[in-house]
PDB file with SEQRES, HELIX, SHEET and CRYST1 records, atoms N, CA, C and O in Angstrom:
SEQRES   1 A   64  GLN LYS MET GLU ARG TRP TYR GLN VAL ARG ILE ARG PHE          
SEQRES   2 A   64  LYS ASP LYS ILE SER GLU GLN LEU SER LEU THR GLY SER          
SEQRES   3 A   64  LEU GLU LYS GLU ASN LEU THR GLU ALA LEU ASP ALA LEU          
SEQRES   4 A   64  ARG GLN LEU THR PRO PHE ASN TYR GLN ILE ASP SER GLY          
SEQRES   5 A   64  VAL VAL THR ILE SER LYS LYS LEU ASN PRO ILE ASN              
HELIX    1 AA1 LYS A    2  TYR A    7  1                                   6    
HELIX    2 AA2 LYS A   16  GLU A   19  1                                   4    
HELIX    3 AA3 LEU A   32  LEU A   42  1                                  11    
SHEET    1 AA1 3 ARG A  10  PHE A  13  0                                        
SHEET    2 AA1 3 VAL A  53  LYS A  58  1                                        
SHEET    3 AA1 3 PHE A  45  ASP A  50 -1                                        
CRYST1    1.000    1.000    1.000  90.00  90.00  90.00 P 1           1          
ATOM      1  N   GLN A   1     204.257  39.623 -89.256  1.00  0.00           N  
ATOM      2  CA  GLN A   1     203.797  40.524 -90.285  1.00  0.00           C  
ATOM      3  C   GLN A   1     204.651  41.789 -90.322  1.00  0.00           C  
ATOM      4  O   GLN A   1     204.942  42.322 -91.393  1.00  0.00           O  
ATOM      5  N   LYS A   2     205.047  42.263 -89.144  1.00  0.00           N  
ATOM      6  CA  LYS A   2     205.854  43.478 -89.111  1.00  0.00           C  
ATOM      7  C   LYS A   2     207.209  43.254 -89.777  1.00  0.00           C  
ATOM      8  O   LYS A   2     207.686  44.107 -90.526  1.00  0.00           O  
ATOM      9  N   MET A   3     207.823  42.111 -89.506  1.00  0.00           N  
ATOM     10  CA  MET A   3     209.114  41.820 -90.123  1.00  0.00           C  
ATOM     11  C   MET A   3     208.965  41.628 -91.626  1.00  0.00           C  
ATOM     12  O   MET A   3     209.847  42.017 -92.392  1.00  0.00           O  
ATOM     13  N   GLU A   4     207.869  41.039 -92.048  1.00  0.00           N  
ATOM     14  CA  GLU A   4     207.650  40.864 -93.477  1.00  0.00           C  
ATOM     15  C   GLU A   4     207.594  42.219 -94.181  1.00  0.00           C  
ATOM     16  O   GLU A   4     208.179  42.397 -95.249  1.00  0.00           O  
ATOM     17  N   ARG A   5     206.896  43.155 -93.584  1.00  0.00           N  
ATOM     18  CA  ARG A   5     206.796  44.485 -94.183  1.00  0.00           C  
ATOM     19  C   ARG A   5     208.133  45.220 -94.108  1.00  0.00           C  
ATOM     20  O   ARG A   5     208.563  45.829 -95.087  1.00  0.00           O  
ATOM     21  N   TRP A   6     208.784  45.165 -92.954  1.00  0.00           N  
ATOM     22  CA  TRP A   6     210.027  45.907 -92.735  1.00  0.00           C  
ATOM     23  C   TRP A   6     211.139  45.428 -93.678  1.00  0.00           C  
ATOM     24  O   TRP A   6     211.854  46.234 -94.273  1.00  0.00           O  
ATOM     25  N   TYR A   7     211.270  44.112 -93.801  1.00  0.00           N  
ATOM     26  CA  TYR A   7     212.356  43.549 -94.602  1.00  0.00           C  
ATOM     27  C   TYR A   7     211.907  43.103 -96.000  1.00  0.00           C  
ATOM     28  O   TYR A   7     212.711  42.576 -96.768  1.00  0.00           O  
ATOM     29  N   GLN A   8     210.647  43.310 -96.326  1.00  0.00           N  
ATOM     30  CA  GLN A   8     210.088  42.962 -97.626  1.00  0.00           C  
ATOM     31  C   GLN A   8     210.375  41.506 -97.995  1.00  0.00           C  
ATOM     32  O   GLN A   8     210.896  41.201 -99.068  1.00  0.00           O  
ATOM     33  N   VAL A   9     210.018  40.627 -97.070  1.00  0.00           N  
ATOM     34  CA  VAL A   9     210.158  39.190 -97.273  1.00  0.00           C  
ATOM     35  C   VAL A   9     208.844  38.519 -96.881  1.00  0.00           C  
ATOM     36  O   VAL A   9     207.961  39.142 -96.292  1.00  0.00           O  
ATOM     37  N   ARG A  10     208.740  37.269 -97.212  1.00  0.00           N  
ATOM     38  CA  ARG A  10     207.612  36.452 -96.747  1.00  0.00           C  
ATOM     39  C   ARG A  10     208.172  35.518 -95.684  1.00  0.00           C  
ATOM     40  O   ARG A  10     209.209  34.889 -95.895  1.00  0.00           O  
ATOM     41  N   ILE A  11     207.504  35.423 -94.553  1.00  0.00           N  
ATOM     42  CA  ILE A  11     207.942  34.529 -93.486  1.00  0.00           C  
ATOM     43  C   ILE A  11     206.933  33.405 -93.370  1.00  0.00           C  
ATOM     44  O   ILE A  11     205.733  33.635 -93.217  1.00  0.00           O  
ATOM     45  N   ARG A  12     207.439  32.192 -93.447  1.00  0.00           N  
ATOM     46  CA  ARG A  12     206.563  31.032 -93.297  1.00  0.00           C  
ATOM     47  C   ARG A  12     207.143  30.107 -92.253  1.00  0.00           C  
ATOM     48  O   ARG A  12     208.348  30.104 -92.000  1.00  0.00           O  
ATOM     49  N   PHE A  13     206.279  29.331 -91.658  1.00  0.00           N  
ATOM     50  CA  PHE A  13     206.675  28.400 -90.605  1.00  0.00           C  
ATOM     51  C   PHE A  13     206.583  26.986 -91.149  1.00  0.00           C  
ATOM     52  O   PHE A  13     205.609  26.621 -91.808  1.00  0.00           O  
ATOM     53  N   LYS A  14     207.596  26.205 -90.867  1.00  0.00           N  
ATOM     54  CA  LYS A  14     207.698  24.858 -91.423  1.00  0.00           C  
ATOM     55  C   LYS A  14     206.657  23.911 -90.841  1.00  0.00           C  
ATOM     56  O   LYS A  14     206.227  22.979 -91.519  1.00  0.00           O  
ATOM     57  N   ASP A  15     206.247  24.136 -89.596  1.00  0.00           N  
ATOM     58  CA  ASP A  15     205.300  23.227 -88.952  1.00  0.00           C  
ATOM     59  C   ASP A  15     204.491  23.979 -87.909  1.00  0.00           C  
ATOM     60  O   ASP A  15     204.782  25.135 -87.601  1.00  0.00           O  
ATOM     61  N   LYS A  16     203.484  23.325 -87.372  1.00  0.00           N  
ATOM     62  CA  LYS A  16     202.603  23.963 -86.378  1.00  0.00           C  
ATOM     63  C   LYS A  16     203.353  24.373 -85.121  1.00  0.00           C  
ATOM     64  O   LYS A  16     203.041  25.403 -84.524  1.00  0.00           O  
ATOM     65  N   ILE A  17     204.333  23.583 -84.715  1.00  0.00           N  
ATOM     66  CA  ILE A  17     205.115  23.922 -83.519  1.00  0.00           C  
ATOM     67  C   ILE A  17     205.843  25.243 -83.736  1.00  0.00           C  
ATOM     68  O   ILE A  17     205.905  26.076 -82.832  1.00  0.00           O  
ATOM     69  N   SER A  18     206.384  25.431 -84.908  1.00  0.00           N  
ATOM     70  CA  SER A  18     207.107  26.665 -85.218  1.00  0.00           C  
ATOM     71  C   SER A  18     206.187  27.881 -85.165  1.00  0.00           C  
ATOM     72  O   SER A  18     206.599  28.957 -84.731  1.00  0.00           O  
ATOM     73  N   GLU A  19     204.943  27.710 -85.605  1.00  0.00           N  
ATOM     74  CA  GLU A  19     203.989  28.815 -85.592  1.00  0.00           C  
ATOM     75  C   GLU A  19     203.734  29.317 -84.178  1.00  0.00           C  
ATOM     76  O   GLU A  19     203.363  30.477 -83.995  1.00  0.00           O  
ATOM     77  N   GLN A  20     203.926  28.464 -83.175  1.00  0.00           N  
ATOM     78  CA  GLN A  20     203.645  28.834 -81.798  1.00  0.00           C  
ATOM     79  C   GLN A  20     204.817  29.532 -81.122  1.00  0.00           C  
ATOM     80  O   GLN A  20     204.701  29.964 -79.975  1.00  0.00           O  
ATOM     81  N   LEU A  21     205.952  29.648 -81.823  1.00  0.00           N  
ATOM     82  CA  LEU A  21     207.093  30.356 -81.248  1.00  0.00           C  
ATOM     83  C   LEU A  21     206.738  31.818 -81.041  1.00  0.00           C  
ATOM     84  O   LEU A  21     206.122  32.445 -81.902  1.00  0.00           O  
ATOM     85  N   SER A  22     207.125  32.346 -79.914  1.00  0.00           N  
ATOM     86  CA  SER A  22     206.898  33.755 -79.633  1.00  0.00           C  
ATOM     87  C   SER A  22     208.194  34.503 -79.927  1.00  0.00           C  
ATOM     88  O   SER A  22     209.169  34.390 -79.186  1.00  0.00           O  
ATOM     89  N   LEU A  23     208.193  35.261 -81.006  1.00  0.00           N  
ATOM     90  CA  LEU A  23     209.383  35.987 -81.421  1.00  0.00           C  
ATOM     91  C   LEU A  23     209.114  37.481 -81.297  1.00  0.00           C  
ATOM     92  O   LEU A  23     208.397  38.068 -82.108  1.00  0.00           O  
ATOM     93  N   THR A  24     209.696  38.076 -80.279  1.00  0.00           N  
ATOM     94  CA  THR A  24     209.518  39.505 -80.073  1.00  0.00           C  
ATOM     95  C   THR A  24     210.869  40.152 -79.815  1.00  0.00           C  
ATOM     96  O   THR A  24     211.797  39.507 -79.326  1.00  0.00           O  
ATOM     97  N   GLY A  25     210.967  41.404 -80.140  1.00  0.00           N  
ATOM     98  CA  GLY A  25     212.200  42.136 -79.898  1.00  0.00           C  
ATOM     99  C   GLY A  25     212.085  43.547 -80.438  1.00  0.00           C  
ATOM    100  O   GLY A  25     211.134  43.880 -81.146  1.00  0.00           O  
ATOM    101  N   SER A  26     213.053  44.366 -80.101  1.00  0.00           N  
ATOM    102  CA  SER A  26     213.099  45.740 -80.569  1.00  0.00           C  
ATOM    103  C   SER A  26     214.370  45.912 -81.389  1.00  0.00           C  
ATOM    104  O   SER A  26     215.476  45.963 -80.852  1.00  0.00           O  
ATOM    105  N   LEU A  27     214.187  45.998 -82.689  1.00  0.00           N  
ATOM    106  CA  LEU A  27     215.318  46.101 -83.597  1.00  0.00           C  
ATOM    107  C   LEU A  27     215.108  47.324 -84.495  1.00  0.00           C  
ATOM    108  O   LEU A  27     213.984  47.617 -84.901  1.00  0.00           O  
ATOM    109  N   GLU A  28     216.180  48.023 -84.795  1.00  0.00           N  
ATOM    110  CA  GLU A  28     216.024  49.217 -85.612  1.00  0.00           C  
ATOM    111  C   GLU A  28     216.931  49.247 -86.835  1.00  0.00           C  
ATOM    112  O   GLU A  28     216.465  49.547 -87.934  1.00  0.00           O  
ATOM    113  N   LYS A  29     218.205  48.945 -86.671  1.00  0.00           N  
ATOM    114  CA  LYS A  29     219.150  49.112 -87.768  1.00  0.00           C  
ATOM    115  C   LYS A  29     219.716  47.796 -88.288  1.00  0.00           C  
ATOM    116  O   LYS A  29     220.547  47.793 -89.197  1.00  0.00           O  
ATOM    117  N   GLU A  30     219.276  46.690 -87.722  1.00  0.00           N  
ATOM    118  CA  GLU A  30     219.797  45.390 -88.112  1.00  0.00           C  
ATOM    119  C   GLU A  30     219.255  44.972 -89.477  1.00  0.00           C  
ATOM    120  O   GLU A  30     218.115  45.272 -89.830  1.00  0.00           O  
ATOM    121  N   ASN A  31     220.106  44.270 -90.236  1.00  0.00           N  
ATOM    122  CA  ASN A  31     219.588  43.681 -91.470  1.00  0.00           C  
ATOM    123  C   ASN A  31     218.816  42.415 -91.080  1.00  0.00           C  
ATOM    124  O   ASN A  31     218.761  42.054 -89.905  1.00  0.00           O  
ATOM    125  N   LEU A  32     218.230  41.756 -92.056  1.00  0.00           N  
ATOM    126  CA  LEU A  32     217.370  40.603 -91.772  1.00  0.00           C  
ATOM    127  C   LEU A  32     218.112  39.505 -91.022  1.00  0.00           C  
ATOM    128  O   LEU A  32     217.603  38.982 -90.030  1.00  0.00           O  
ATOM    129  N   THR A  33     219.297  39.153 -91.477  1.00  0.00           N  
ATOM    130  CA  THR A  33     220.060  38.086 -90.830  1.00  0.00           C  
ATOM    131  C   THR A  33     220.426  38.461 -89.402  1.00  0.00           C  
ATOM    132  O   THR A  33     220.320  37.630 -88.501  1.00  0.00           O  
ATOM    133  N   GLU A  34     220.850  39.688 -89.186  1.00  0.00           N  
ATOM    134  CA  GLU A  34     221.193  40.137 -87.828  1.00  0.00           C  
ATOM    135  C   GLU A  34     219.969  40.099 -86.919  1.00  0.00           C  
ATOM    136  O   GLU A  34     220.071  39.713 -85.754  1.00  0.00           O  
ATOM    137  N   ALA A  35     218.820  40.496 -87.443  1.00  0.00           N  
ATOM    138  CA  ALA A  35     217.590  40.484 -86.650  1.00  0.00           C  
ATOM    139  C   ALA A  35     217.194  39.062 -86.266  1.00  0.00           C  
ATOM    140  O   ALA A  35     216.850  38.799 -85.114  1.00  0.00           O  
ATOM    141  N   LEU A  36     217.243  38.152 -87.226  1.00  0.00           N  
ATOM    142  CA  LEU A  36     216.894  36.762 -86.932  1.00  0.00           C  
ATOM    143  C   LEU A  36     217.876  36.137 -85.955  1.00  0.00           C  
ATOM    144  O   LEU A  36     217.473  35.395 -85.059  1.00  0.00           O  
ATOM    145  N   ASP A  37     219.160  36.429 -86.119  1.00  0.00           N  
ATOM    146  CA  ASP A  37     220.159  35.895 -85.192  1.00  0.00           C  
ATOM    147  C   ASP A  37     219.951  36.438 -83.778  1.00  0.00           C  
ATOM    148  O   ASP A  37     220.127  35.709 -82.802  1.00  0.00           O  
ATOM    149  N   ALA A  38     219.578  37.709 -83.666  1.00  0.00           N  
ATOM    150  CA  ALA A  38     219.307  38.297 -82.352  1.00  0.00           C  
ATOM    151  C   ALA A  38     218.093  37.628 -81.703  1.00  0.00           C  
ATOM    152  O   ALA A  38     218.112  37.331 -80.509  1.00  0.00           O  
ATOM    153  N   LEU A  39     217.052  37.393 -82.477  1.00  0.00           N  
ATOM    154  CA  LEU A  39     215.862  36.727 -81.943  1.00  0.00           C  
ATOM    155  C   LEU A  39     216.169  35.293 -81.525  1.00  0.00           C  
ATOM    156  O   LEU A  39     215.587  34.785 -80.567  1.00  0.00           O  
ATOM    157  N   ARG A  40     217.082  34.642 -82.240  1.00  0.00           N  
ATOM    158  CA  ARG A  40     217.458  33.261 -81.888  1.00  0.00           C  
ATOM    159  C   ARG A  40     218.156  33.176 -80.545  1.00  0.00           C  
ATOM    160  O   ARG A  40     218.174  32.110 -79.932  1.00  0.00           O  
ATOM    161  N   GLN A  41     218.726  34.261 -80.078  1.00  0.00           N  
ATOM    162  CA  GLN A  41     219.368  34.256 -78.767  1.00  0.00           C  
ATOM    163  C   GLN A  41     218.324  34.109 -77.655  1.00  0.00           C  
ATOM    164  O   GLN A  41     218.624  33.592 -76.579  1.00  0.00           O  
ATOM    165  N   LEU A  42     217.120  34.559 -77.917  1.00  0.00           N  
ATOM    166  CA  LEU A  42     216.047  34.514 -76.912  1.00  0.00           C  
ATOM    167  C   LEU A  42     215.163  33.282 -77.065  1.00  0.00           C  
ATOM    168  O   LEU A  42     214.728  32.697 -76.074  1.00  0.00           O  
ATOM    169  N   THR A  43     214.901  32.896 -78.294  1.00  0.00           N  
ATOM    170  CA  THR A  43     214.031  31.759 -78.578  1.00  0.00           C  
ATOM    171  C   THR A  43     214.720  30.891 -79.616  1.00  0.00           C  
ATOM    172  O   THR A  43     214.816  31.283 -80.779  1.00  0.00           O  
ATOM    173  N   PRO A  44     215.201  29.718 -79.220  1.00  0.00           N  
ATOM    174  CA  PRO A  44     215.926  28.868 -80.171  1.00  0.00           C  
ATOM    175  C   PRO A  44     215.045  28.435 -81.354  1.00  0.00           C  
ATOM    176  O   PRO A  44     213.984  27.841 -81.164  1.00  0.00           O  
ATOM    177  N   PHE A  45     215.495  28.736 -82.553  1.00  0.00           N  
ATOM    178  CA  PHE A  45     214.830  28.279 -83.768  1.00  0.00           C  
ATOM    179  C   PHE A  45     215.848  28.270 -84.897  1.00  0.00           C  
ATOM    180  O   PHE A  45     216.910  28.885 -84.804  1.00  0.00           O  
ATOM    181  N   ASN A  46     215.507  27.576 -85.942  1.00  0.00           N  
ATOM    182  CA  ASN A  46     216.327  27.554 -87.147  1.00  0.00           C  
ATOM    183  C   ASN A  46     215.617  28.385 -88.203  1.00  0.00           C  
ATOM    184  O   ASN A  46     214.395  28.533 -88.174  1.00  0.00           O  
ATOM    185  N   TYR A  47     216.387  28.921 -89.126  1.00  0.00           N  
ATOM    186  CA  TYR A  47     215.768  29.618 -90.242  1.00  0.00           C  
ATOM    187  C   TYR A  47     216.582  29.405 -91.505  1.00  0.00           C  
ATOM    188  O   TYR A  47     217.776  29.110 -91.461  1.00  0.00           O  
ATOM    189  N   GLN A  48     215.906  29.563 -92.622  1.00  0.00           N  
ATOM    190  CA  GLN A  48     216.544  29.481 -93.928  1.00  0.00           C  
ATOM    191  C   GLN A  48     215.950  30.595 -94.778  1.00  0.00           C  
ATOM    192  O   GLN A  48     214.738  30.812 -94.765  1.00  0.00           O  
ATOM    193  N   ILE A  49     216.796  31.297 -95.511  1.00  0.00           N  
ATOM    194  CA  ILE A  49     216.337  32.366 -96.386  1.00  0.00           C  
ATOM    195  C   ILE A  49     216.598  31.932 -97.824  1.00  0.00           C  
ATOM    196  O   ILE A  49     217.719  31.573 -98.184  1.00  0.00           O  
ATOM    197  N   ASP A  50     215.538  31.971 -98.644  1.00  0.00           N  
ATOM    198  CA  ASP A  50     215.675  31.565-100.035  1.00  0.00           C  
ATOM    199  C   ASP A  50     214.725  32.389-100.900  1.00  0.00           C  
ATOM    200  O   ASP A  50     213.506  32.291-100.754  1.00  0.00           O  
ATOM    201  N   SER A  51     215.266  33.181-101.777  1.00  0.00           N  
ATOM    202  CA  SER A  51     214.475  33.970-102.741  1.00  0.00           C  
ATOM    203  C   SER A  51     213.395  34.805-102.064  1.00  0.00           C  
ATOM    204  O   SER A  51     212.247  34.808-102.508  1.00  0.00           O  
ATOM    205  N   GLY A  52     213.748  35.509-101.000  1.00  0.00           N  
ATOM    206  CA  GLY A  52     212.804  36.385-100.339  1.00  0.00           C  
ATOM    207  C   GLY A  52     211.809  35.698 -99.433  1.00  0.00           C  
ATOM    208  O   GLY A  52     210.846  36.318 -98.982  1.00  0.00           O  
ATOM    209  N   VAL A  53     212.032  34.413 -99.159  1.00  0.00           N  
ATOM    210  CA  VAL A  53     211.158  33.673 -98.245  1.00  0.00           C  
ATOM    211  C   VAL A  53     212.001  33.169 -97.085  1.00  0.00           C  
ATOM    212  O   VAL A  53     213.005  32.483 -97.279  1.00  0.00           O  
ATOM    213  N   VAL A  54     211.573  33.523 -95.866  1.00  0.00           N  
ATOM    214  CA  VAL A  54     212.235  33.045 -94.656  1.00  0.00           C  
ATOM    215  C   VAL A  54     211.406  31.899 -94.110  1.00  0.00           C  
ATOM    216  O   VAL A  54     210.218  32.063 -93.831  1.00  0.00           O  
ATOM    217  N   THR A  55     212.032  30.733 -93.956  1.00  0.00           N  
ATOM    218  CA  THR A  55     211.344  29.575 -93.392  1.00  0.00           C  
ATOM    219  C   THR A  55     211.885  29.350 -91.992  1.00  0.00           C  
ATOM    220  O   THR A  55     213.087  29.159 -91.807  1.00  0.00           O  
ATOM    221  N   ILE A  56     211.002  29.372 -91.012  1.00  0.00           N  
ATOM    222  CA  ILE A  56     211.372  29.208 -89.611  1.00  0.00           C  
ATOM    223  C   ILE A  56     210.912  27.832 -89.136  1.00  0.00           C  
ATOM    224  O   ILE A  56     209.779  27.417 -89.379  1.00  0.00           O  
ATOM    225  N   SER A  57     211.813  27.141 -88.458  1.00  0.00           N  
ATOM    226  CA  SER A  57     211.459  25.849 -87.894  1.00  0.00           C  
ATOM    227  C   SER A  57     211.961  25.766 -86.464  1.00  0.00           C  
ATOM    228  O   SER A  57     212.941  26.412 -86.092  1.00  0.00           O  
ATOM    229  N   LYS A  58     211.280  24.968 -85.678  1.00  0.00           N  
ATOM    230  CA  LYS A  58     211.630  24.788 -84.272  1.00  0.00           C  
ATOM    231  C   LYS A  58     212.970  24.110 -84.171  1.00  0.00           C  
ATOM    232  O   LYS A  58     213.227  23.127 -84.866  1.00  0.00           O  
ATOM    233  N   LYS A  59     213.825  24.621 -83.314  1.00  0.00           N  
ATOM    234  CA  LYS A  59     215.112  23.987 -83.070  1.00  0.00           C  
ATOM    235  C   LYS A  59     214.885  22.848 -82.094  1.00  0.00           C  
ATOM    236  O   LYS A  59     214.485  23.065 -80.950  1.00  0.00           O  
ATOM    237  N   LEU A  60     215.140  21.647 -82.550  1.00  0.00           N  
ATOM    238  CA  LEU A  60     214.836  20.470 -81.738  1.00  0.00           C  
ATOM    239  C   LEU A  60     215.747  20.342 -80.539  1.00  0.00           C  
ATOM    240  O   LEU A  60     215.298  19.912 -79.476  1.00  0.00           O  
ATOM    241  N   ASN A  61     217.009  20.699 -80.673  1.00  0.00           N  
ATOM    242  CA  ASN A  61     217.955  20.612 -79.577  1.00  0.00           C  
ATOM    243  C   ASN A  61     218.596  21.984 -79.364  1.00  0.00           C  
ATOM    244  O   ASN A  61     219.555  22.326 -80.056  1.00  0.00           O  
ATOM    245  N   PRO A  62     218.076  22.783 -78.404  1.00  0.00           N  
ATOM    246  CA  PRO A  62     218.563  24.142 -78.214  1.00  0.00           C  
ATOM    247  C   PRO A  62     220.063  24.244 -77.902  1.00  0.00           C  
ATOM    248  O   PRO A  62     220.627  25.334 -77.993  1.00  0.00           O  
ATOM    249  N   ILE A  63     220.710  23.152 -77.544  1.00  0.00           N  
ATOM    250  CA  ILE A  63     222.133  23.191 -77.212  1.00  0.00           C  
ATOM    251  C   ILE A  63     222.964  23.388 -78.482  1.00  0.00           C  
ATOM    252  O   ILE A  63     223.992  24.064 -78.435  1.00  0.00           O  
ATOM    253  N   ASN A  64     222.548  22.818 -79.611  1.00  0.00           N  
ATOM    254  CA  ASN A  64     223.302  22.892 -80.864  1.00  0.00           C  
ATOM    255  C   ASN A  64     223.034  24.172 -81.606  1.00  0.00           C  
ATOM    256  O   ASN A  64     223.592  24.390 -82.682  1.00  0.00           O  
TER     257      ASN A  64                                                      
END                                                                             
């Protein structure tokens, strides 16, 4: 919810597994893509941004 307000986007999760991802961090000056990429370093996930909607899905193989 905080990221949705900060970046004025809607964040949705592709599946129930994705909803259980714990995404936390302290970001201040990063744009949306930089913030998501930084969070991916801690918790592997995929994301897609389309028309103000960020869709997050569980990364099945964290190596790739």
